[in-house]
VODRENKE-284061 format. One line per field, with one value per atom (N, C-alpha, C): residue number from 1; atom name; x, y, z. Coordinates in pm, 1 decimal, decimal comma, always signed. Example, Ala and Ser with C-alpha at 12.3 -4.5 7.8 and 13.67 -1.06 7.14 Angstrom:
2
resi <- (1  1  1  2  2  2)
name <- (N  CA  C  N  CA  C)
xx <- (+1319,0  +1230,0  +1320,0  +1285,0  +1367,0  +1290,0)
yy <- (-569,0  -450,0  -330,0  -225,0  -106,0  +3,0)
zz <- (+780,0  +780,0  +780,0  +708,0  +714,0  +787,0)
***
This chain:
135
resi <- (1  1  1  2  2  2  3  3  3  4  4  4  5  5  5  6  6  6  7  7  7  8  8  8  9  9  9  10  10  10  11  11  11  12  12  12  13  13  13  14  14  14  15  15  15  16  16  16  17  17  17  18  18  18  19  19  19  20  20  20  21  21  21  22  22  22  23  23  23  24  24  24  25  25  25  26  26  26  27  27  27  28  28  28  29  29  29  30  30  30  31  31  31  32  32  32  33  33  33  34  34  34  35  35  35  36  36  36  37  37  37  38  38  38  39  39  39  40  40  40  41  41  41  42  42  42  43  43  43  44  44  44  45  45  45  46  46  46  47  47  47  48  48  48  49  49  49  50  50  50  51  51  51  52  52  52  53  53  53  54  54  54  55  55  55  56  56  56  57  57  57  58  58  58  59  59  59  60  60  60  61  61  61  62  62  62  63  63  63  64  64  64  65  65  65  66  66  66  67  67  67  68  68  68  69  69  69  70  70  70  71  71  71  72  72  72  73  73  73  74  74  74  75  75  75  76  76  76  77  77  77  78  78  78  79  79  79  80  80  80  81  81  81  82  82  82  83  83  83  84  84  84  85  85  85  86  86  86  87  87  87  88  88  88  89  89  89  90  90  90  91  91  91  92  92  92  93  93  93  94  94  94  95  95  95  96  96  96  97  97  97  98  98  98  99  99  99  100  100  100  101  101  101  102  102  102  103  103  103  104  104  104  105  105  105  106  106  106  107  107  107  108  108  108  109  109  109  110  110  110  111  111  111  112  112  112  113  113  113  114  114  114  115  115  115  116  116  116  117  117  117  118  118  118  119  119  119  120  120  120  121  121  121  122  122  122  123  123  123  124  124  124  125  125  125  126  126  126  127  127  127  128  128  128  129  129  129  130  130  130  131  131  131  132  132  132  133  133  133  134  134  134  135  135  135)
name <- (N  CA  C  N  CA  C  N  CA  C  N  CA  C  N  CA  C  N  CA  C  N  CA  C  N  CA  C  N  CA  C  N  CA  C  N  CA  C  N  CA  C  N  CA  C  N  CA  C  N  CA  C  N  CA  C  N  CA  C  N  CA  C  N  CA  C  N  CA  C  N  CA  C  N  CA  C  N  CA  C  N  CA  C  N  CA  C  N  CA  C  N  CA  C  N  CA  C  N  CA  C  N  CA  C  N  CA  C  N  CA  C  N  CA  C  N  CA  C  N  CA  C  N  CA  C  N  CA  C  N  CA  C  N  CA  C  N  CA  C  N  CA  C  N  CA  C  N  CA  C  N  CA  C  N  CA  C  N  CA  C  N  CA  C  N  CA  C  N  CA  C  N  CA  C  N  CA  C  N  CA  C  N  CA  C  N  CA  C  N  CA  C  N  CA  C  N  CA  C  N  CA  C  N  CA  C  N  CA  C  N  CA  C  N  CA  C  N  CA  C  N  CA  C  N  CA  C  N  CA  C  N  CA  C  N  CA  C  N  CA  C  N  CA  C  N  CA  C  N  CA  C  N  CA  C  N  CA  C  N  CA  C  N  CA  C  N  CA  C  N  CA  C  N  CA  C  N  CA  C  N  CA  C  N  CA  C  N  CA  C  N  CA  C  N  CA  C  N  CA  C  N  CA  C  N  CA  C  N  CA  C  N  CA  C  N  CA  C  N  CA  C  N  CA  C  N  CA  C  N  CA  C  N  CA  C  N  CA  C  N  CA  C  N  CA  C  N  CA  C  N  CA  C  N  CA  C  N  CA  C  N  CA  C  N  CA  C  N  CA  C  N  CA  C  N  CA  C  N  CA  C  N  CA  C  N  CA  C  N  CA  C  N  CA  C  N  CA  C  N  CA  C  N  CA  C  N  CA  C  N  CA  C  N  CA  C  N  CA  C  N  CA  C  N  CA  C  N  CA  C  N  CA  C  N  CA  C  N  CA  C  N  CA  C  N  CA  C  N  CA  C  N  CA  C  N  CA  C  N  CA  C  N  CA  C  N  CA  C  N  CA  C)
xx <- (+5508,1  +5577,4  +5726,3  +5785,3  +5928,2  +6006,8  +6096,9  +6170,9  +6261,8  +6326,8  +6416,2  +6337,5  +6219,6  +6135,5  +6090,1  +6060,7  +6023,4  +6138,8  +6261,0  +6376,8  +6391,1  +6368,7  +6377,3  +6269,9  +6150,0  +6042,1  +6073,3  +6133,3  +6172,0  +6284,1  +6377,1  +6484,6  +6428,2  +6326,5  +6261,4  +6198,6  +6163,5  +6103,6  +6209,5  +6336,4  +6450,0  +6453,4  +6417,1  +6428,2  +6577,8  +6621,5  +6763,9  +6819,5  +6943,6  +7008,4  +7012,0  +7016,9  +7018,5  +6887,5  +6777,1  +6647,0  +6637,1  +6686,0  +6687,4  +6769,4  +6882,6  +6967,5  +6896,6  +6825,4  +6749,7  +6643,3  +6569,9  +6465,9  +6525,9  +6635,3  +6700,4  +6744,8  +6799,8  +6842,5  +6721,8  +6615,4  +6492,8  +6433,9  +6424,9  +6369,8  +6461,6  +6592,1  +6684,5  +6674,3  +6627,0  +6615,3  +6476,2  +6383,0  +6244,2  +6232,7  +6181,2  +6149,0  +6001,5  +5942,9  +5801,3  +5775,9  +5659,1  +5615,6  +5464,8  +5412,5  +5268,1  +5220,8  +5113,6  +5055,5  +4914,9  +4886,2  +4754,3  +4711,7  +4616,5  +4577,5  +4693,7  +4739,5  +4853,3  +4982,5  +4979,1  +5097,3  +5162,9  +5293,8  +5370,1  +5473,9  +5483,7  +5581,3  +5721,6  +5818,0  +5954,6  +5956,9  +6051,1  +6065,1  +6131,1  +6089,7  +6147,1  +6166,6  +6258,3  +6290,8  +6187,0  +6143,6  +6051,3  +6131,5  +6103,6  +6176,4  +6096,3  +5970,1  +5883,4  +5772,8  +5703,0  +5590,7  +5633,9  +5537,6  +5562,1  +5510,8  +5556,1  +5515,8  +5372,6  +5291,0  +5154,3  +5158,5  +5077,3  +5068,7  +5170,2  +5266,3  +5366,1  +5304,8  +5343,3  +5293,9  +5341,3  +5459,5  +5515,2  +5455,4  +5402,4  +5358,5  +5256,4  +5149,7  +5054,8  +5118,2  +5209,3  +5276,7  +5365,7  +5445,2  +5534,6  +5455,8  +5346,9  +5265,0  +5201,4  +5158,3  +5101,2  +5199,7  +5324,0  +5428,3  +5450,6  +5450,5  +5475,3  +5367,5  +5243,2  +5130,7  +5082,6  +5143,8  +5099,1  +5086,7  +5175,4  +5170,4  +5040,7  +4986,0  +4858,7  +4748,4  +4743,8  +4643,4  +4662,7  +4786,8  +4814,9  +4771,7  +4798,9  +4759,9  +4608,5  +4535,3  +4389,1  +4334,4  +4389,2  +4341,8  +4364,8  +4476,7  +4508,1  +4410,9  +4348,4  +4254,3  +4127,6  +4093,4  +3971,2  +3846,3  +3853,5  +3744,2  +3644,8  +3688,9  +3604,6  +3479,8  +3398,5  +3276,5  +3312,9  +3222,4  +3247,3  +3166,0  +3229,9  +3163,0  +3191,4  +3091,2  +3114,8  +3209,6  +3317,5  +3416,7  +3532,4  +3527,1  +3638,6  +3612,3  +3711,6  +3703,5  +3745,8  +3658,2  +3687,1  +3681,0  +3791,0  +3793,8  +3853,4  +3927,6  +3995,7  +4003,7  +3979,6  +3997,0  +4079,1  +4172,5  +4256,6  +4248,0  +4247,8  +4264,9  +4349,7  +4469,9  +4567,8  +4584,6  +4556,9  +4573,5  +4440,0  +4336,4  +4205,6  +4188,8  +4134,6  +4114,0  +3966,4  +3910,5  +3775,4  +3786,2  +3731,2  +3727,9  +3584,5  +3566,5  +3434,6  +3435,7  +3337,1  +3330,1  +3184,1  +3160,9  +3024,1  +2963,7  +3045,2  +2994,4  +3080,2  +3027,7  +3103,0  +3230,6  +3221,3  +3338,9  +3445,5  +3402,5  +3497,3  +3561,2  +3481,0  +3533,8  +3636,7  +3607,6  +3703,1  +3834,2  +3825,7  +3947,1  +4029,1  +3960,8  +4030,9  +4091,8  +4018,0  +4069,3  +4192,9  +4188,6  +4302,8  +4423,9  +4402,9  +4511,5  +4571,3  +4484,8  +4531,8  +4606,7  +4553,8  +4622,4  +4762,5  +4776,0  +4906,2  +5004,0  +4959,1  +5045,5  +5077,4  +4979,0  +5003,6  +5100,4  +5091,0  +5185,4  +5326,6  +5339,9  +5470,0  +5524,2  +5434,4  +5473,7  +5486,2  +5473,9  +5477,9  +5363,9  +5245,8  +5126,8  +5014,3  +4902,1  +4787,9  +4659,7  +4548,3  +4417,0  +4393,3  +4325,3  +4283,6  +4141,8  +4129,8  +4001,1  +3893,7  +3932,7  +3835,4  +3774,0  +3837,4  +3788,6  +3720,3  +3708,4  +3650,8  +3498,8  +3442,5  +3297,4  +3262,5  +3147,0  +3099,4  +2960,7  +2943,5  +2814,1  +2776,3  +2654,3  +2605,7  +2486,3  +2488,2  +2379,2  +2316,0  +2189,2  +2116,4  +2015,1  +1987,5  +1889,1  +1747,7)
yy <- (+6077,1  +5981,9  +6011,6  +6036,9  +6064,8  +5934,9  +5929,1  +5805,7  +5767,2  +5862,9  +5831,7  +5769,8  +5824,2  +5768,5  +5627,2  +5603,1  +5469,0  +5372,2  +5412,2  +5324,3  +5288,5  +5385,0  +5357,4  +5256,9  +5273,0  +5179,3  +5039,8  +5031,6  +4901,8  +4838,8  +4921,1  +4870,1  +4815,7  +4883,8  +4835,5  +4698,0  +4667,3  +4536,9  +4435,7  +4471,3  +4382,8  +4341,9  +4435,3  +4410,3  +4402,7  +4302,5  +4290,1  +4415,0  +4445,1  +4564,9  +4564,0  +4445,4  +4436,5  +4489,8  +4458,5  +4508,3  +4658,7  +4705,5  +4850,5  +4922,5  +4864,2  +4925,0  +4931,3  +4824,5  +4823,1  +4931,9  +4942,0  +5045,3  +5185,7  +5207,9  +5339,6  +5374,8  +5278,1  +5300,7  +5327,7  +5249,9  +5265,5  +5405,0  +5449,3  +5582,4  +5692,7  +5671,1  +5774,8  +5793,6  +5690,9  +5698,0  +5738,2  +5757,6  +5789,5  +5928,7  +5933,3  +6059,1  +6056,1  +6171,9  +6179,3  +6302,6  +6305,8  +6423,0  +6431,8  +6544,0  +6565,2  +6569,6  +6493,4  +6495,4  +6550,9  +6650,6  +6712,1  +6716,7  +6630,9  +6619,5  +6563,9  +6637,8  +6593,0  +6662,9  +6744,5  +6819,2  +6748,1  +6732,5  +6667,3  +6765,4  +6769,7  +6859,2  +6800,5  +6877,7  +6826,6  +6722,6  +6630,3  +6530,7  +6594,4  +6549,0  +6598,2  +6480,5  +6497,0  +6390,7  +6386,2  +6264,7  +6245,9  +6240,8  +6332,7  +6337,8  +6276,3  +6247,4  +6188,4  +6111,5  +6026,9  +5952,6  +5822,1  +5754,9  +5628,4  +5639,7  +5549,3  +5552,4  +5502,8  +5580,9  +5537,2  +5418,8  +5318,2  +5202,3  +5093,8  +5120,7  +5020,0  +4914,9  +4790,0  +4681,8  +4699,7  +4755,5  +4774,7  +4893,1  +4990,4  +5114,6  +5094,5  +5016,4  +4998,3  +4931,4  +4838,1  +4769,5  +4867,0  +4944,8  +5041,3  +5147,9  +5196,3  +5295,8  +5235,5  +5110,4  +5041,9  +5031,7  +5000,8  +4995,0  +5133,7  +5233,9  +5371,4  +5419,2  +5381,2  +5433,9  +5336,6  +5219,9  +5113,1  +5156,0  +5240,9  +5282,9  +5358,1  +5427,9  +5498,5  +5399,3  +5287,9  +5184,8  +5130,1  +5101,9  +5049,5  +5146,9  +5275,8  +5376,0  +5382,9  +5382,5  +5388,3  +5262,1  +5146,0  +5021,1  +5019,6  +5074,5  +5076,3  +5162,1  +5260,8  +5346,4  +5270,4  +5169,5  +5091,3  +5180,5  +5289,7  +5387,7  +5354,4  +5290,6  +5271,8  +5190,5  +5180,9  +5100,9  +4953,8  +4879,1  +4737,4  +4652,2  +4553,8  +4449,1  +4321,5  +4276,3  +4168,0  +4218,9  +4147,6  +4188,6  +4266,4  +4286,1  +4350,6  +4499,9  +4578,3  +4723,2  +4760,5  +4827,5  +4866,2  +5018,2  +5081,4  +5226,5  +5287,2  +5206,5  +5263,0  +5160,3  +5209,2  +5129,7  +5214,4  +5151,7  +5221,6  +5153,4  +5233,1  +5182,5  +5284,5  +5243,7  +5335,4  +5454,2  +5576,3  +5691,9  +5743,4  +5661,7  +5698,4  +5635,6  +5712,0  +5666,4  +5680,1  +5575,1  +5579,7  +5557,1  +5650,6  +5638,0  +5609,8  +5511,7  +5477,9  +5496,3  +5570,3  +5596,4  +5596,1  +5558,8  +5551,8  +5686,3  +5793,2  +5925,7  +6033,0  +6154,3  +6267,9  +6290,4  +6278,6  +6298,1  +6192,4  +6067,6  +5960,3  +5984,2  +6028,2  +6058,1  +6170,2  +6274,5  +6384,3  +6335,2  +6242,8  +6185,1  +6111,3  +6032,9  +5959,8  +6056,0  +6160,4  +6259,0  +6328,0  +6368,3  +6434,8  +6342,9  +6216,5  +6118,8  +6103,0  +6090,9  +6076,2  +6200,2  +6318,1  +6442,3  +6447,5  +6408,5  +6410,4  +6313,5  +6191,7  +6091,8  +6129,6  +6180,1  +6221,9  +6339,6  +6429,7  +6540,8  +6486,8  +6386,0  +6321,8  +6259,7  +6208,0  +6145,8  +6247,3  +6376,6  +6484,1  +6468,6  +6431,9  +6417,2  +6493,5  +6507,5  +6577,9  +6529,0  +6550,9  +6526,1  +6630,1  +6590,5  +6684,2  +6730,0  +6851,2  +6902,6  +6900,4  +6908,5  +6908,4  +6769,9  +6665,8  +6529,6  +6470,5  +6545,6  +6492,3  +6488,4  +6373,8  +6356,6  +6301,6  +6337,3  +6287,0  +6228,3  +6105,3  +6039,3  +6003,3  +6030,8  +5995,1  +5901,2  +5792,5  +5696,1  +5694,6  +5707,3  +5706,9  +5593,3  +5541,3  +5433,1  +5490,2)
zz <- (-4075,1  -3993,1  -4000,5  -3886,1  -3875,9  -3890,2  -3988,1  -4014,1  -3897,9  -3835,5  -3722,8  -3607,8  -3579,8  -3473,9  -3510,6  -3638,9  -3683,4  -3659,1  -3693,2  -3672,0  -3524,0  -3436,4  -3291,7  -3250,0  -3302,8  -3269,8  -3322,7  -3440,6  -3496,3  -3413,4  -3366,8  -3280,6  -3150,1  -3095,6  -2973,1  -2993,8  -3116,9  -3148,9  -3192,7  -3176,1  -3209,0  -3355,8  -3444,3  -3588,3  -3622,1  -3699,2  -3732,2  -3800,5  -3770,9  -3824,4  -3977,1  -4037,9  -4184,0  -4242,5  -4178,0  -4225,6  -4203,6  -4089,1  -4063,7  -4169,8  -4207,7  -4310,8  -4445,1  -4479,0  -4605,4  -4603,3  -4491,5  -4480,9  -4487,4  -4417,2  -4419,0  -4560,4  -4630,6  -4769,1  -4858,0  -4839,7  -4918,9  -4899,8  -4772,4  -4746,4  -4799,2  -4794,7  -4842,3  -4993,6  -5063,3  -5209,2  -5256,8  -5162,3  -5198,9  -5259,2  -5379,6  -5446,2  -5481,5  -5488,7  -5523,1  -5607,6  -5668,4  -5743,2  -5731,9  -5772,1  -5770,4  -5914,5  -5941,7  -6075,7  -6065,1  -6145,0  -6149,3  -6295,0  -6329,2  -6469,4  -6549,3  -6648,9  -6729,4  -6690,5  -6584,6  -6541,1  -6423,1  -6429,2  -6323,8  -6268,9  -6135,6  -6071,5  -6082,4  -6035,1  -6022,3  -5911,6  -5918,2  -5812,2  -5690,9  -5573,3  -5448,0  -5353,7  -5259,7  -5165,1  -5053,4  -5019,1  -4907,2  -4778,0  -4688,1  -4561,5  -4447,2  -4470,9  -4369,1  -4440,6  -4364,6  -4420,3  -4483,7  -4543,3  -4611,9  -4754,6  -4838,7  -4979,5  -4995,2  -5062,4  -5091,4  -5185,7  -5154,4  -5241,1  -5211,0  -5124,8  -5090,2  -4998,8  -5017,4  -4933,9  -4789,7  -4770,8  -4636,3  -4561,3  -4632,0  -4568,2  -4456,3  -4475,5  -4364,7  -4242,3  -4265,7  -4154,9  -4079,2  -4152,2  -4087,7  -4013,2  -4072,5  -4004,3  -3879,2  -3888,4  -3772,5  -3657,4  -3689,6  -3586,9  -3527,9  -3613,5  -3569,2  -3472,2  -3496,1  -3418,0  -3310,4  -3303,2  -3213,5  -3067,6  -3021,0  -2880,7  -2850,0  -2948,5  -2929,7  -2893,4  -2964,8  -2937,0  -2795,6  -2759,6  -2624,9  -2516,2  -2536,4  -2436,9  -2419,9  -2531,3  -2524,4  -2457,0  -2492,6  -2432,0  -2280,8  -2235,6  -2092,6  -2012,2  -2075,4  -2002,6  -1966,1  -2046,2  -2026,2  -2029,8  -2105,8  -2113,8  -2224,9  -2331,7  -2449,1  -2424,4  -2526,5  -2519,7  -2504,2  -2443,8  -2420,0  -2517,2  -2572,0  -2648,8  -2570,9  -2496,5  -2401,8  -2294,1  -2272,8  -2173,5  -2235,6  -2367,4  -2437,0  -2450,2  -2408,2  -2421,8  -2563,4  -2636,4  -2774,9  -2784,7  -2751,7  -2752,3  -2876,9  -2954,0  -3070,6  -3182,8  -3305,0  -3425,6  -3521,8  -3590,9  -3687,7  -3822,9  -3926,4  -4061,7  -4134,5  -4172,0  -4230,6  -4135,5  -4180,8  -4092,1  -4038,6  -4047,1  -3992,6  -3854,5  -3761,6  -3624,4  -3589,4  -3529,1  -3475,3  -3325,6  -3248,5  -3103,4  -3061,2  -2973,2  -2921,2  -2770,6  -2720,0  -2576,0  -2531,2  -2405,1  -2355,0  -2315,4  -2312,1  -2276,1  -2341,8  -2342,5  -2397,0  -2315,6  -2183,7  -2096,9  -2126,2  -2144,5  -2175,7  -2311,9  -2408,7  -2541,3  -2533,7  -2455,3  -2441,4  -2380,4  -2285,9  -2226,9  -2332,3  -2416,9  -2523,1  -2625,4  -2661,0  -2756,6  -2699,9  -2573,4  -2510,1  -2506,7  -2473,2  -2471,2  -2610,2  -2712,0  -2849,9  -2897,2  -2864,6  -2904,0  -2846,1  -2720,7  -2654,2  -2721,7  -2748,2  -2811,8  -2955,6  -3029,6  -3167,3  -3171,8  -3075,2  -3066,5  -3046,5  -2959,4  -2935,1  -3063,9  -3149,2  -3275,6  -3389,7  -3357,8  -3457,8  -3558,8  -3507,6  -3589,6  -3520,9  -3589,2  -3530,3  -3595,0  -3524,2  -3582,8  -3691,6  -3797,4  -3900,9  -3864,4  -3814,9  -3767,7  -3876,3  -4002,7  -4112,5  -4134,5  -4081,1  -4103,6  -3981,0  -3872,8  -3749,8  -3759,0  -3721,7  -3715,2  -3578,2  -3529,9  -3401,3  -3420,5  -3373,5  -3377,8  -3234,6  -3196,7  -3062,6  -3079,7  -3006,6  -3008,8  -2870,1  -2865,6  -2737,2  -2738,6  -2619,7  -2611,9  -2616,3)
***
């Protein structure tokens, strides 16, 4: 997650400048390291992303990716539950796309790829699963 892009999205939501300043300061001070067993790496500055385990991280990521949900909902392509179109579900950085056909699913995937590219993100091909349900 690009921090500058997050700040722009927060500004679009009219977040007070004082809160933006706190977040900018918080991100500028973020350091991390990698621990493997009993070995710990040197600390390095986080230039993108959010802190794992932070209470704010899911909220900030949700704001960052919110436009993706809006774009998918506007297509009205997803599966229907009653009158509600349910084409996308998100949990943290996991995405579930629901579509009534392979062609519709491909349309949703293409739309998501385009928006994720705009956000400097991408699907992880190693984590993609496809389930098909037939009557």
